[in-house]
C-alpha positions in Angstrom: -34.6 17.3 10.4 -35.1 16.6 6.6 -32.3 17.8 4.5 -31.4 17.7 0.8 -27.7 17.4 -0.2 -26.5 18.0 -3.7 -23.0 16.8 -4.7 -21.1 16.9 -7.9 -20.8 13.4 -9.5 -17.0 14.0 -10.0 -16.8 14.4 -6.2 -18.6 11.3 -5.6 -16.6 9.3 -8.1 -13.3 10.5 -6.5 -14.6 9.8 -2.9 -15.7 6.2 -3.9 -12.3 5.6 -5.6 -10.6 6.4 -2.3 -13.0 4.9 0.0 -12.9 1.5 -1.6 -9.5 1.0 -0.8 -11.0 -0.2 2.4 -13.1 -3.1 1.3 -16.4 -2.2 3.0 -18.7 -2.9 0.1 -18.8 -6.6 0.9 -18.4 -6.5 4.6 -19.4 -9.7 6.2 -18.6 -9.0 9.9 -21.5 -6.5 10.5 -24.2 -5.2 8.0 -23.6 -1.8 9.1 -20.1 -1.9 7.8 -21.1 -2.1 4.3 -22.4 1.5 4.4 -20.8 4.9 4.2 -21.4 7.3 7.1 -22.5 10.7 6.0 -22.0 13.6 8.5 -23.3 17.0 7.9 -22.1 19.8 10.1 -21.3 23.4 9.9 -18.1 22.8 7.9 -20.0 20.7 5.3 -20.3 17.0 4.3 -17.9 14.2 5.3 -18.0 10.6 4.1 -16.5 7.8 6.2 -16.0 4.0 6.1 -14.5 1.5 8.6 -13.7 -2.1 8.9 -13.1 -1.7 12.7 -9.3 -1.7 12.3 -9.2 1.2 9.9 -11.3 4.5 9.7 -11.0 6.3 6.3 -12.9 9.7 5.7 -13.0 12.5 3.1 -14.8 15.7 3.0 -16.8 16.7 -0.1 -18.0 19.9 -1.7 -21.8 19.8 -1.1 -24.8 22.1 -1.3 -27.0 21.5 1.8 -30.5 22.7 1.8 -32.6 22.0 5.0 -36.3 21.5 4.4 -37.2 22.7 7.8 -36.5 26.1 9.1 -34.9 24.9 12.4 -31.1 24.6 12.0 -29.6 21.4 13.8 -27.3 22.1 16.8 -25.7 18.7 16.4 -24.2 17.2 13.3 -26.7 15.2 11.2 -25.6 11.7 10.4 -27.1 9.1 8.1 -25.8 6.1 6.3 -25.4 5.5 2.6 -25.6 1.7 1.4 -22.7 0.8 -0.8 -25.1 0.2 -3.6 -26.4 3.6 -3.4 -22.8 5.0 -3.6 -22.0 3.0 -6.6 -25.2 4.2 -8.3 -24.4 7.6 -7.6 -20.9 7.3 -9.0 -22.6 6.3 -12.4 -24.2 9.6 -13.0 -23.4 11.7 -16.1 -20.3 13.5 -16.3 -20.7 17.2 -15.0 -24.0 16.5 -13.4 -25.0 16.3 -9.8 -26.3 13.8 -7.3 -29.1 14.4 -4.9 -29.4 12.7 -1.6 -32.6 13.3 0.7 -31.6 12.5 4.3 -33.7 9.9 6.0 -37.1 11.4 6.7 -38.8 8.3 8.2 -40.1 9.3 11.6 -38.8 5.9 12.8 -35.0 6.3 13.3 -34.7 2.4 13.4 -36.1 2.4 9.7 -34.6 5.1 7.9 -35.2 5.6 4.2 -32.7 7.4 1.8 -33.8 8.7 -1.6 -31.3 9.2 -4.4 -31.6 11.1 -7.6 -28.9 10.9 -10.3 -28.8 11.7 -14.0 -27.9 8.8 -16.3 -27.9 9.1 -20.0 -29.3 12.6 -19.6 -32.4 10.9 -17.7 -33.1 11.5 -13.9 -33.2 8.2 -12.1 -34.6 7.9 -8.7 -34.2 5.1 -6.3 -35.1 4.5 -2.6 -32.8 2.6 -0.2 -33.2 1.3 3.3 -29.9 1.8 5.1 -29.0 0.5 8.5 -29.6 3.0 11.4 -26.7 5.4 11.8 -26.7 4.8 15.5 -25.2 1.3 14.8 -22.1 2.8 13.0 -18.9 2.5 15.0 -17.5 5.6 16.6 -14.5 7.4 15.2 -11.3 6.7 17.1 -10.0 9.5 19.1 -6.3 10.2 19.3 -4.6 12.7 21.5 -0.8 13.2 21.0 1.7 14.6 18.8 1.5 15.7 15.3 4.6 15.3 12.8 4.5 16.8 9.4 5.8 14.2 6.8 6.8 15.2 3.2 5.1 13.6 0.2 8.4 11.7 -0.7 7.8 9.6 2.2 4.5 8.3 1.0 6.2 7.7 -2.4 8.9 5.7 -0.8 6.1 3.7 1.2 4.5 2.6 -2.0 8.0 1.4 -3.3 8.7 -0.8 -0.3 5.2 -2.1 0.1 5.6 -5.0 -2.3 8.1 -6.8 0.0 5.6 -7.0 2.9 4.3 -10.6 3.9 0.8 -11.8 2.9 1.2 -14.8 5.1 -1.4 -14.7 7.9 0.8 -16.7 10.3 3.4 -14.0 10.1 1.2 -11.3 11.2 3.9 -9.0 12.4 5.2 -8.7 8.9 1.9 -8.0 7.3 2.8 -4.3 7.0 5.6 -1.7 6.8 7.8 -0.6 9.7 8.0 3.1 10.4 11.3 3.6 12.3 12.9 6.9 13.4 16.5 5.3 12.9 19.0 7.5 11.1 16.4 10.3 10.5 13.7 7.9 9.5 13.4 4.7 7.5 10.7 2.4 6.1 11.2 -1.3 6.1 9.1 -4.2 4.6 10.0 -7.9 4.4 8.3 -11.2 4.0 11.3 -13.1 5.1 12.8 -13.8 1.7 13.3 -10.3 0.5 13.6 -7.0 2.2 13.1 -3.4 1.0 14.0 -0.2 2.8 13.7 3.4 2.0 14.7 6.8 3.8 11.8 8.6 5.3 11.5 11.9 7.0 9.8 10.6 10.1 10.5 11.6 13.6 7.9 9.9 15.7 7.8 6.7 17.6 8.4 3.4 15.8 5.2 1.6 14.7 4.1 -1.2 12.1 1.5 0.1 9.8 -0.7 -2.7 8.3 -0.8 -3.3 4.5 -4.5 -2.2 4.2 -3.5 1.3 5.4 -0.4 1.2 3.3 -2.7 0.6 0.3 -4.7 3.6 1.3 -1.9 5.7 1.6 -0.8 4.7 -1.9 -3.7 6.8 -3.2 -2.5 9.6 -5.4 -3.8 12.4 -3.0 -1.6 11.2 -0.3 1.6 10.7 -2.4 1.1 13.9 -4.2 1.3 16.3 -1.2 2.7 16.5 2.4 0.7 15.0 5.2 0.6 15.0 9.0 0.9 12.0 11.3 -0.7 12.1 14.7 0.5 9.5 17.3 -1.0 8.8 20.7 0.8 10.3 23.7 0.9 6.9 25.3 3.6 4.6 24.0 1.1 1.8 23.8 -1.5 3.8 21.8 -3.2 1.3 19.2 -3.8 4.0 16.6 -2.0 6.2 14.3 -3.6 9.1 12.1 -2.7 10.4 8.8 -4.3 13.6 7.3 -3.7 14.9 3.9 -5.9 17.7 2.5 -9.6 16.6 2.8 -8.7 13.1 3.6 -8.0 11.3 7.1 -6.9 7.7 7.7 -6.9 6.2 11.3 -5.3 2.8 11.5 -4.8 0.3 14.3 -1.2 -0.5 14.3 0.2 -4.0 14.4 1.3 -5.1 17.7 4.5 -7.2 18.2 8.2 -6.9 17.8 9.4 -6.4 14.3 12.3 -8.6 13.4 15.8 -7.2 13.6 16.2 -6.1 10.0 19.6 -4.5 10.7 21.4 -7.8 11.1 20.6 -9.1 7.6 21.7 -5.8 5.8 25.2 -6.5 4.3 28.1 -4.2 4.5 31.5 -4.1 2.7 30.4 -4.6 -0.9 33.3 -5.4 -3.2 31.7 -4.4 -6.4 28.6 -2.7 -8.0 27.1 -3.4 -11.3 24.6 -1.0 -12.8 22.0 -2.1 -15.4 21.2 0.5 -18.0 17.6 2.0 -17.8 17.1 1.0 -21.4 17.7 -2.6 -20.6 16.0 -2.9 -17.0 12.3 -3.2 -18.0 13.1 -6.1 -20.3 15.2 -7.8 -17.8 12.4 -7.4 -15.2 9.9 -8.8 -17.7 12.0 -11.9 -18.5 12.5 -12.6 -14.8 8.9 -12.5 -14.1 8.1 -14.7 -17.2 10.2 -17.6 -15.8 8.0 -20.3 -14.6 8.9 -23.6 -12.8 8.2 -25.6 -9.6 11.1 -24.0 -7.9 13.1 -21.6 -10.4 16.4 -19.9 -9.7 18.7 -17.8 -11.7 22.5 -17.8 -11.6 24.3 -14.6 -12.1 27.8 -14.9 -13.6 30.2 -12.3 -15.2 32.2 -14.3 -17.7 32.1 -11.6 -20.3 33.6 -8.2 -19.5 30.9 -5.4 -19.3 28.1 -8.0 -19.3 26.1 -9.9 -16.9 24.8 -13.3 -17.7 21.6 -14.7 -16.2 20.9 -18.6 -16.4 17.8 -20.0 -15.3 17.0 -23.6 -14.3 14.2 -25.3 -12.6 13.5 -28.9 -11.5 12.7 -30.1 -15.1 16.3 -29.1 -16.1 15.0 -26.5 -18.4 17.6 -23.9 -19.2 17.4 -20.3 -20.6 19.9 -17.5 -20.6 19.9 -13.7 -21.0 22.8 -11.4 -21.2 22.7 -7.7 -20.3 25.3 -5.0 -20.6 26.3 -3.4 -17.1 28.8 -0.8 -15.9 30.9 -2.0 -12.9 32.6 -0.3 -10.2 34.5 -1.0 -7.1 37.4 -3.6 -6.4 37.4 -6.7 -8.5 34.8 -8.5 -10.4 31.3 -9.0 -9.0 30.8 -12.5 -7.5 28.6 -15.2 -9.0 25.3 -15.7 -7.0 22.0 -17.6 -7.3 18.7 -15.7 -6.7 15.1 -16.1 -7.0 13.8 -14.5 -10.2 10.8 -13.2 -8.6 12.5 -11.5 -5.7 15.4 -10.3 -8.1 12.7 -8.7 -10.3 11.0 -7.0 -7.3 14.4 -5.7 -6.2 15.3 -4.4 -9.7 12.1 -2.4 -9.7 13.5 -0.5 -6.7 16.9 0.1 -8.0 19.1 -0.7 -11.1 22.6 -0.9 -9.2 23.3 -4.5 -7.9 25.7 -4.6 -4.9 27.3 -7.9 -4.1 29.7 -9.3 -1.6 29.9 -13.1 -2.3 27.8 -16.0 -3.4 26.3 -16.5 0.2 25.6 -13.1 1.3 22.4 -11.1 0.3 22.4 -9.2 -2.7 21.2 -5.6 -2.9 19.6 -3.6 -5.7 19.8 0.3 -4.9 18.7 3.5 -6.3 21.6 5.9 -5.4 19.5 9.0 -6.2 16.7 8.2 -3.6 18.4 5.8 -1.3 15.8 3.2 -1.7 17.0 -0.5 -1.7 15.8 -4.0 -2.2 17.6 -6.9 -0.5 17.4 -10.5 -2.0 18.5 -13.6 0.0 20.6 -16.0 -2.1 19.4 -19.4 -3.1 21.4 -22.2 -1.5 22.1 -24.8 -4.0 23.1 -28.5 -2.9 25.9 -28.5 -5.5 26.8 -25.2 -7.1 29.3 -26.8 -9.3 26.9 -29.3 -10.8 24.4 -26.5 -11.2 27.0 -24.5 -13.4 27.4 -27.8 -15.4 23.7 -27.6 -16.3 22.3 -30.0 -13.6 19.4 -28.5 -11.9 19.3 -28.5 -8.1 16.7 -27.6 -5.6 17.1 -24.0 -4.6 16.4 -23.1 -1.0 16.1 -19.3 -0.5 17.6 -18.2 2.7 15.6 -16.3 5.2 15.8 -12.6 5.7 13.8 -12.4 9.0 
């Protein structure tokens, strides 16, 4: 059946901004994966993309005008090439986009006609998408639904930066959802670790980083969502639904490292960096360059933290920031990686330390989020204090 579909340009732009979080536009696995699946049914229009491991869909407002009197009894599906979707998103503000569903009598050679207004001029284009029959099927999940507050997705975005990008450590290429202690999110790359409380009561699973990136979209972090897990414990998929958006992701199989054994306890002292100084300190830490940089945290001056940077070239720079300390005694000196310390300080401004060889933790007492940084073991700490650079070796968190 021929069908004409009119969609506001603003809706197309918002949909494309979400859908491109899965990199379908340059899909190399199968040509059909570089398309968007459009489904027209009694409820309206849905656009979906997939990379075989993730399925992402969104429902759009649309005006649907059949050009034949006979109404369809089944949903009508057709594919929109990535180039056509990009062209539609370039339409004028407050204008509309018109799609003419494939009307070629040969279903193996469909034709899609697009009309969009650019610069107040109508632009028509003809596209030849892949047949809709070749698009993968939407994964089906039967199981339990858990409502999760938006704060959990905000926390997910906070910890995601600590997930590993090393393909050889596949099980760390995502975020752990655990029901422990009422729910917790954990991400680590083996050198640093981030955790955050989460209101999650389902089974434990590891969500891949691609799915985490999708859930960082403002429509997921801005409202509560529902998680659907398969009834079987070994179900390979998990589904997230928030408003008109649905994400289905294949979880990472494997045993996540025991993060509990590296989280320190029994802190002797806390040191809180004022919010007025934290951005500048993070910027300085991220500016440090060297073949193997490290910073030494010392507390020679009351009420101040001194950070000294060395690298293999014996370059040295120092910064001093005011702190508010609490607890028993003075915080210990410790050597840390500038990069990982900066990432931890983004999560929280309160440093909690035990000694120079135990992990340091940056916490945000208000949210309960924390970032753990493994210390750098120097071959001769005393020589480093004297200004002789040593080779720092970050300990492993997992």
